[in-house]
N, C-alpha and C positions, 0 to 999 in steps of 0.2 A: 652098107655095113656099119659105117660110123654112126649114122642116125639111129639105127636099131640098137647099137651098143649104148648110145647116150640115153635112149628111151628106157632101157632096162636097168640103168644105173640107179641106185637108191637116191631118193631126194633127201638132201640134208635138211634137218629140222631148223627152221628159222623162227621158232616160237620164242617170243620175248618172255623173259622171266623177271620177276621183281628182284632188285638188288638186295643184298643182305640187310635186314633192318638195323643190325648193329653198325654196319658200315655207313648206312644212310644217317643214322643218329650222330655218329662221331663226325661225319663230314659236315652236318649242320652245326654241330657244336663248334667245330674249328672255324667255319665261316662266320659265326656269331662273334667268336673271340677275336677273329681277325678284324672285324668291323670295330670292335671295342678298342683294340690296340691302335687302329688307324686314327681314331678320335684323339687318343692320348698323344700319339706321335705328332699329329697336326698341331695340337695345342702347344706342345713343346717347341716345335719349329716356329710357330706364330709368336711366341713370347721370348724368343732368343734376343738378347740385347735390350730388352725393354724394362729390365729391373732398374728402379730409380736409386737403389743402393747396392753396395757390393755384399759379398764377393761375386765375381763372375765365374763361369765354368773354367775359363783358362787359368784362373788363379788357384783353384782348389782341386780340380779333377786330374787324376792320373789314369792313363790308359790301362785297363785291366787285361793285359795280354794273357797272363797265366789262367785267370778265370775263364777267359774266352776259349783258350785251348782245351781246358778241361771240359767245358760244356759241349763244344763242337765234337770233341773226341767221343763223347758219350753217345752220339748218334751212330758212330761206327760200332761201338760195343753192343748196342741194343740190336743192331742188324745181325751181328755175329751170334748173339743169343737166340734170335729168332731162327736162324739157320740151324743152330745146334739142336733146338727143340724139334725142328722139322725132320732132323736125322735121328731123333730119339736119343740124343746124347745128353742125358740129364745133367751129368756133372759139368760138362762144358757150358750148357745153358746156365746153370747156377753160377758158374765162374764169370761169364760175360755179363750176366744180369747184375751180379753183385758189383762188378767193376763199374757198370753204368751208374749204380747207386752211389758208389764212392766218388766218381767224377762229378755227379750232380751235387753231392754234399760239399765237395771241395769248392764248387762254384758258389754255393750259398755262403760258405764260410768266408770266401773272399769278399762277397758282397757285404756281409756283416762287418768285416774289418774295415771296409771302405766307409760304411755308414758311421762306424765308431769314430774313425778319423775325422770325417766331415763334421760330425756333431760335437765331439769333445775338443778336438784341436782347432778346427776352423770355425766353429760356432755357426755352422750352416744347418738350419732346421727347416721344416716345411713352411714355417711362418716367417722366415727371414726375408725372403724376397720372391719375385716371380720365378727365378731360377730354382730356388729351393722347393717351391710348391710343385712346379712341373717335373723337376728331377725325381723327387721322392714318389710322386704319383706314378710316373711312367716306369721307373726302375723297380719301384715297390710292387706294381701290378705284375711285372714280369717275375719278380722273386716269389710272389704268391703262387703263380702258376708252376714254377719250379718246385715249390714246396708241396703242392698238391700232387704233382707228378711223382715226387720222391715217396710220398705216403703210399701211393698206389703201387709203385715199383717194390717198395719194401713189403707190402702185403703179399704180393705175388711171390717174392723171395721166400717169405716165411711159409707160404702154402707149398712152394716147391720143395723146400727142405723137409716138409712133413709128408711129401709124396703125393700131393694132390694135383700137381700140374703135369699134364701129359700132352702128347702130340695132338690129341683131340681138342685141346684148348688153344690151338694155333691162332684162331681168329681173335680170341680175346687178347692174346699177346700182341697180335698185329695192331689192334686198336689202341693199345697202350703205346705202342711204338709210333703210331701216327701222331698221337698227342705229344709225345716226347720230341719228335722231329719238328712239330709245329712250334714248340717252345724254343727249340734251338734256332729255327728260322727267324722267329721274332727277335731273338737276341741279336742276330746279325743286323737287323734293322735298328734296334735300340743302340747297339754298339756304334754303328755308323753315325746315327743322328746325334747321340749324346756325347760320345767321346772323340769323334773325328770332325764332324761338321761344326758343332757349336764351340769347339776350341780353336 
């Protein structure tokens, strides 16, 4: 009886399907960007303490706690925005999405203030010494990625306010969230290397 029942049960389809081209493209982009950041992080670590003239990181760097809290919190708000869109709660989506933009902008503002302090008050520029060169290259690369992310997030926000973003665009939103999570994950590495290890 058991054999007969099992023979009559429908066979589950095991046919392999191609992954979403959008997801594959973003995954490849993230892998490429991760390799690029790895090169910059390794260069920074290699040149720690090798500057022949000052100042050193310990003399001029302050740990950016507030900026870090803002950026990492934005990973939570973008997830909440995704979920709201999935439930077709447009207003909640716009709220959480907008808060993600505000938190990202606060991070960039804190970075700009840090650079102003380093350049104007401490006279640390990209040509000052090896520390200046590697610091501005690594942190600047990350800030550039945050800026790109904010431009994309702002574009989606404008489209949403005009009624063009719907549940059907869930995968597009997910891909932007992937990128944003990547930017946040990279910051954890940069924060650890630049503001904890090198000090």
